[in-house]
C-alpha positions as CSV (number, residue, x, y, z in Angstrom):
1,M,12.3,15.0,-42.2
2,S,15.1,17.3,-41.3
3,L,18.6,16.9,-39.8
4,L,19.2,19.2,-36.8
5,H,22.5,19.7,-34.8
6,D,22.1,20.2,-31.1
7,A,24.2,21.9,-28.4
8,K,25.5,18.5,-27.2
9,G,27.1,17.9,-30.6
10,C,24.6,15.3,-31.6
11,D,22.5,15.3,-34.7
12,T,18.9,14.6,-34.5
13,I,16.5,13.7,-37.3
14,D,13.1,15.3,-36.8
15,T,10.4,13.2,-38.6
16,M,7.0,14.3,-39.8
17,E,5.4,12.2,-37.0
18,G,7.3,14.3,-34.5
19,A,9.6,11.4,-33.4
20,M,13.2,12.3,-33.0
21,I,16.2,10.1,-33.7
22,E,19.4,11.3,-32.1
23,L,22.7,10.4,-33.8
24,S,26.0,10.2,-31.9
25,E,29.1,11.6,-33.4
26,T,30.2,8.1,-34.3
27,Q,26.9,7.4,-36.1
28,R,27.1,10.7,-37.9
29,L,30.6,10.0,-39.0
30,A,29.7,6.6,-40.2
31,L,26.9,8.0,-42.3
32,Q,29.4,10.6,-43.8
33,N,31.7,7.6,-44.7
34,G,28.9,5.8,-46.6
35,E,28.1,3.2,-43.8
36,A,24.6,2.2,-42.9
37,V,23.7,3.2,-39.3
38,H,21.2,1.0,-37.3
39,V,19.1,3.2,-35.0
40,P,16.7,1.7,-32.4
41,A,13.1,3.1,-32.6
42,S,11.2,3.0,-29.4
43,N,7.9,3.3,-31.2
44,M,8.5,0.4,-33.6
45,N,9.2,-3.3,-33.2
46,E,12.2,-3.0,-35.4
47,G,14.9,-0.5,-35.7
48,I,15.7,1.9,-38.5
49,V,18.5,1.8,-40.9
50,L,19.8,5.1,-42.1
51,L,21.7,5.5,-45.5
52,R,23.0,8.4,-47.4
53,G,20.7,9.5,-50.1
54,E,23.0,8.4,-53.0
55,D,23.6,5.1,-51.4
56,F,19.8,4.7,-51.1
57,E,19.3,5.6,-54.8
58,R,22.0,3.2,-55.9
59,I,20.2,0.2,-54.0
60,Q,16.8,1.3,-55.4
61,A,18.3,1.2,-59.0
62,L,19.7,-2.3,-58.4
63,L,16.4,-3.4,-57.0
64,Q,14.5,-2.0,-60.0
65,D,17.0,-3.7,-62.4
66,D,16.2,-7.0,-60.5
67,R,12.5,-6.4,-60.8
68,E,12.7,-5.8,-64.5
69,K,14.8,-8.8,-65.1
70,A,12.3,-11.0,-63.2
71,A,9.4,-9.4,-65.2
72,W,11.3,-10.2,-68.5
73,T,12.0,-13.7,-67.4
74,R,8.3,-14.3,-66.5
75,A,7.2,-12.9,-69.8
76,A,9.6,-15.2,-71.7
77,R,8.4,-18.3,-69.8
78,Q,4.7,-17.4,-70.4
79,A,5.4,-16.9,-74.1
80,T,7.2,-20.1,-74.3
81,R,4.4,-22.0,-72.6
82,R,1.8,-20.3,-74.9
83,W,3.9,-21.2,-78.0
84,A,4.4,-24.8,-76.9
85,K,0.6,-25.2,-76.4
86,E,-0.1,-23.6,-79.7
87,N,2.5,-25.7,-81.5
88,P,2.3,-29.2,-80.3
89,Y,5.2,-31.4,-81.4
Protein backbone atom coordinates (compact mmCIF):
# COMPACT_ATOMS: atom_id res chain seq x y z
CA MET A 1 0.00 0.00 0.00
CA SER A 2 1.39 3.43 -0.85
CA LEU A 3 0.28 7.02 -0.38
CA LEU A 4 0.40 9.15 -3.52
CA HIS A 5 -0.22 12.89 -3.95
CA ASP A 6 -1.96 13.85 -7.19
CA ALA A 7 -2.09 17.09 -9.18
CA LYS A 8 -5.49 18.03 -7.69
CA GLY A 9 -3.98 18.21 -4.21
CA CYS A 10 -5.64 15.01 -3.07
CA ASP A 11 -3.83 12.05 -1.62
CA THR A 12 -4.67 8.61 -2.89
CA ILE A 13 -3.86 5.29 -1.34
CA ASP A 14 -2.89 2.65 -3.87
CA THR A 15 -3.62 -0.79 -2.45
CA MET A 16 -2.11 -4.07 -3.56
CA GLU A 17 -5.46 -5.08 -5.04
CA GLY A 18 -5.35 -2.10 -7.40
CA ALA A 19 -8.14 -0.15 -5.69
CA MET A 20 -7.55 3.52 -5.01
CA ILE A 21 -8.83 5.50 -2.05
CA GLU A 22 -8.78 9.24 -2.60
CA LEU A 23 -8.32 11.48 0.43
CA SER A 24 -9.51 15.05 0.49
CA GLU A 25 -7.39 17.74 2.09
CA THR A 26 -9.72 17.66 5.12
CA GLN A 27 -9.28 13.90 5.50
CA ARG A 28 -5.51 14.14 5.11
CA LEU A 29 -5.33 16.86 7.76
CA ALA A 30 -7.57 14.82 10.07
CA LEU A 31 -5.16 11.88 9.77
CA GLN A 32 -2.20 14.15 10.48
CA ASN A 33 -4.01 15.36 13.62
CA GLY A 34 -4.47 11.82 14.86
CA GLU A 35 -8.15 11.48 13.95
CA ALA A 36 -9.65 8.38 12.39
CA VAL A 37 -10.94 8.91 8.86
CA HIS A 38 -13.93 6.96 7.56
CA VAL A 39 -13.71 6.26 3.82
CA PRO A 40 -16.47 4.59 1.79
CA ALA A 41 -15.33 1.60 -0.22
CA SER A 42 -17.33 0.90 -3.35
CA ASN A 43 -16.12 -2.69 -3.61
CA MET A 44 -17.00 -3.55 0.00
CA ASN A 45 -20.25 -3.59 1.96
CA GLU A 46 -18.66 -1.53 4.71
CA GLY A 47 -16.38 1.44 4.64
CA ILE A 48 -12.76 1.60 5.71
CA VAL A 49 -11.34 3.41 8.73
CA LEU A 50 -7.86 4.87 8.32
CA LEU A 51 -5.58 5.50 11.30
CA ARG A 52 -2.02 6.70 11.67
CA GLY A 53 0.41 3.84 12.20
CA GLU A 54 1.28 4.86 15.76
CA ASP A 55 -2.42 5.03 16.69
CA PHE A 56 -3.03 1.59 15.20
CA GLU A 57 -0.09 0.14 17.13
CA ARG A 58 -1.37 1.68 20.40
CA ILE A 59 -4.84 0.19 19.84
CA GLN A 60 -3.33 -3.20 18.97
CA ALA A 61 -1.32 -3.14 22.22
CA LEU A 62 -4.45 -2.35 24.23
CA LEU A 63 -6.35 -5.18 22.57
CA GLN A 64 -3.47 -7.58 23.19
CA ASP A 65 -3.43 -6.58 26.88
CA ASP A 66 -7.16 -7.31 27.09
CA ARG A 67 -6.69 -10.69 25.41
CA GLU A 68 -3.90 -11.60 27.82
CA LYS A 69 -5.98 -10.55 30.85
CA ALA A 70 -8.90 -12.63 29.58
CA ALA A 71 -6.62 -15.65 29.08
CA TRP A 72 -5.25 -15.34 32.64
CA THR A 73 -8.80 -15.00 34.00
CA ARG A 74 -9.91 -18.15 32.16
CA ALA A 75 -6.85 -20.06 33.39
CA ALA A 76 -7.50 -18.97 36.98
CA ARG A 77 -11.15 -20.05 36.78
CA GLN A 78 -10.19 -23.42 35.34
CA ALA A 79 -7.58 -23.94 38.05
CA THR A 80 -10.11 -23.00 40.72
CA ARG A 81 -12.68 -25.46 39.34
CA ARG A 82 -10.06 -28.20 39.10
CA TRP A 83 -8.91 -27.57 42.67
CA ALA A 84 -12.51 -27.55 43.97
CA LYS A 85 -13.21 -30.84 42.19
CA GLU A 86 -10.05 -32.46 43.58
CA ASN A 87 -10.57 -31.06 47.12
CA PRO A 88 -14.20 -31.45 48.09
CA TYR A 89 -15.21 -29.73 51.29
